C-alpha positions as semicolon CSV with decimal commas, in nm:
position;residue;x (nm);y (nm);z (nm)
1;M;-17,226;12,625;-4,394
2;R;-17,290;12,751;-4,044
3;A;-17,427;12,409;-3,938
4;L;-17,116;12,248;-4,080
5;G;-16,894;12,467;-3,866
6;M;-17,099;12,392;-3,558
7;L;-17,081;12,020;-3,625
8;D;-16,706;12,045;-3,680
9;R;-16,664;12,234;-3,355
10;L;-16,887;11,982;-3,172
11;I;-16,676;11,690;-3,301
12;G;-16,359;11,885;-3,198
13;R;-16,497;11,936;-2,845
14;I;-16,586;11,569;-2,807
15;V;-16,244;11,458;-2,925
16;D;-16,076;11,713;-2,690
17;T;-16,284;11,599;-2,394
18;F;-16,241;11,226;-2,445
19;M;-15,857;11,258;-2,491
20;W;-15,850;11,311;-2,111
21;L;-15,979;10,963;-2,057
22;A;-15,615;10,849;-2,111
23;L;-15,527;10,967;-1,758
24;P;-15,786;10,764;-1,565
25;L;-15,713;10,469;-1,791
26;V;-15,346;10,476;-1,705
27;L;-15,425;10,516;-1,339
28;L;-15,661;10,217;-1,340
29;L;-15,406;10,003;-1,521
30;F;-15,141;10,107;-1,265
31;L;-15,373;10,036;-0,968
32;Q;-15,473;9,685;-1,073
33;W;-15,144;9,532;-0,943
34;P;-15,153;9,681;-0,593
35;L;-15,525;9,635;-0,562
36;R;-15,489;9,266;-0,650
37;D;-15,167;9,173;-0,474
38;I;-15,155;9,410;-0,178
39;F;-15,509;9,495;-0,094
40;H;-15,674;9,181;-0,234
41;A;-15,977;9,381;-0,338
42;Y;-16,126;9,580;-0,624
43;S;-15,878;9,482;-0,892
44;R;-16,161;9,331;-1,103
45;E;-16,370;9,642;-1,062
46;A;-16,071;9,855;-1,172
47;N;-16,026;9,623;-1,475
48;D;-16,393;9,655;-1,569
49;L;-16,389;10,032;-1,539
50;G;-16,065;10,036;-1,737
51;Q;-16,227;9,842;-2,016
52;I;-16,518;10,088;-2,033
53;I;-16,279;10,386;-2,045
54;F;-16,059;10,216;-2,303
55;A;-16,363;10,134;-2,530
56;L;-16,474;10,500;-2,521
57;Y;-16,124;10,630;-2,570
58;V;-16,053;10,413;-2,870
59;A;-16,400;10,493;-3,020
60;V;-16,318;10,864;-3,013
61;S;-15,954;10,824;-3,106
62;V;-16,038;10,687;-3,449
63;T;-16,216;11,013;-3,529
64;A;-15,933;11,214;-3,375
65;A;-15,687;11,036;-3,604
66;T;-15,912;11,107;-3,908
67;R;-15,934;11,477;-3,808
68;A;-15,559;11,495;-3,780
69;G;-15,516;11,339;-4,125
70;T;-15,323;11,042;-3,991
71;H;-15,606;10,782;-4,027
72;L;-15,598;10,608;-4,364
73;A;-15,338;10,862;-4,486
74;A;-15,092;10,728;-4,738
75;D;-14,949;11,039;-4,889
76;A;-14,590;10,947;-4,993
77;V;-14,687;10,983;-5,362
78;A;-14,972;11,233;-5,310
79;Q;-14,734;11,496;-5,157
80;R;-14,656;11,595;-5,520
81;Y;-15,025;11,653;-5,596
82;S;-15,191;11,980;-5,567
83;P;-15,382;12,055;-5,238
84;S;-15,703;12,055;-5,434
85;L;-15,642;11,713;-5,587
86;R;-15,536;11,569;-5,247
87;R;-15,850;11,702;-5,091
88;R;-16,067;11,548;-5,374
89;I;-15,889;11,217;-5,319
90;R;-15,957;11,233;-4,950
91;Q;-16,320;11,315;-5,013
92;L;-16,353;11,026;-5,247
93;G;-16,184;10,791;-4,998
94;V;-16,430;10,904;-4,730
95;M;-16,728;10,853;-4,960
96;I;-16,633;10,513;-5,100
97;G;-16,442;10,366;-4,808
98;L;-16,520;10,521;-4,471
99;V;-16,895;10,601;-4,499
100;P;-16,996;10,253;-4,629
101;W;-16,775;10,084;-4,365
102;A;-16,923;10,295;-4,081
103;L;-17,277;10,225;-4,203
104;F;-17,210;9,855;-4,228
105;V;-17,063;9,836;-3,881
106;T;-17,353;10,040;-3,742
107;F;-17,619;9,810;-3,899
108;A;-17,430;9,484;-3,846
109;G;-17,371;9,567;-3,483
110;K;-17,741;9,645;-3,410
111;S;-17,836;9,284;-3,330
112;M;-17,558;9,271;-3,072
113;L;-17,584;9,621;-2,929
114;V;-17,963;9,676;-2,887
115;P;-18,030;9,382;-2,659
116;S;-17,714;9,454;-2,456
117;L;-17,828;9,821;-2,414
118;L;-18,185;9,728;-2,330
119;E;-18,072;9,479;-2,069
120;R;-17,796;9,706;-1,943
121;E;-17,565;9,401;-1,978
122;A;-17,316;9,345;-1,701
123;F;-16,959;9,207;-1,726
124;P;-16,982;8,834;-1,772
125;D;-16,708;8,745;-1,516
126;T;-16,778;8,993;-1,243
127;Y;-17,148;9,084;-1,304
128;N;-17,040;9,453;-1,256
129;P;-17,267;9,688;-1,447
130;G;-17,159;9,865;-1,757
131;Y;-17,057;9,594;-2,013
132;F;-17,317;9,744;-2,251
133;V;-17,107;10,062;-2,264
134;L;-16,829;9,867;-2,439
135;K;-17,072;9,778;-2,713
136;L;-17,228;10,125;-2,722
137;A;-16,875;10,263;-2,793
138;L;-16,907;10,091;-3,129
139;W;-17,197;10,322;-3,227
140;L;-17,024;10,621;-3,077
141;M;-16,729;10,548;-3,299
142;T;-16,938;10,515;-3,616
143;L;-17,155;10,816;-3,536
144;L;-16,849;11,036;-3,488
145;L;-16,686;10,895;-3,807
146;L;-17,005;10,959;-4,009
147;A;-17,033;11,317;-3,865
148;Q;-16,665;11,379;-3,950
149;A;-16,720;11,232;-4,294
150;A;-17,006;11,480;-4,353
151;V;-16,774;11,762;-4,253
152;D;-16,491;11,637;-4,469
153;I;-16,712;11,592;-4,773
154;A;-16,904;11,918;-4,745
155;R;-16,620;12,150;-4,629
156;P;-16,558;12,416;-4,896
157;L;-16,218;12,463;-5,056
158;E;-15,981;12,679;-4,857
159;P;-15,833;12,983;-5,025
160;G;-15,513;12,867;-5,203
161;D;-15,649;12,511;-5,249
162;G;-15,731;12,617;-5,608
């Protein structure tokens, strides 16, 4: 169970670190207009970097929502259930819904992602480097979701969950 705790803390640190990407993302979105209309330079580079940051932010935010219990949570009826039953339903949902989906996305995306990563694919319009990171974010998302699924499935019952 020690490894489970370490994995849980690692995922938490990754989520906590990546949440700060919202600040440069907002800054880049804000700067695009003055860069384009006033300075007539670097707006496309700001857009490309913004796309990279957004892809990474969204990839991690799906796991953050899952950790917060807001992702795929429909508990209007389940609020009347015992904590133990709600936990078992969540585990079952993770096992039959989230894990197969994440594995499918991982393997289905391989044919798109691997060549992009090997070629270090650039943005098609600007030829700026880094487009492959957008695709790599897909695997980051599924890796984090699978790690979180392992934590959610293996986590022992809390005292009082009886």
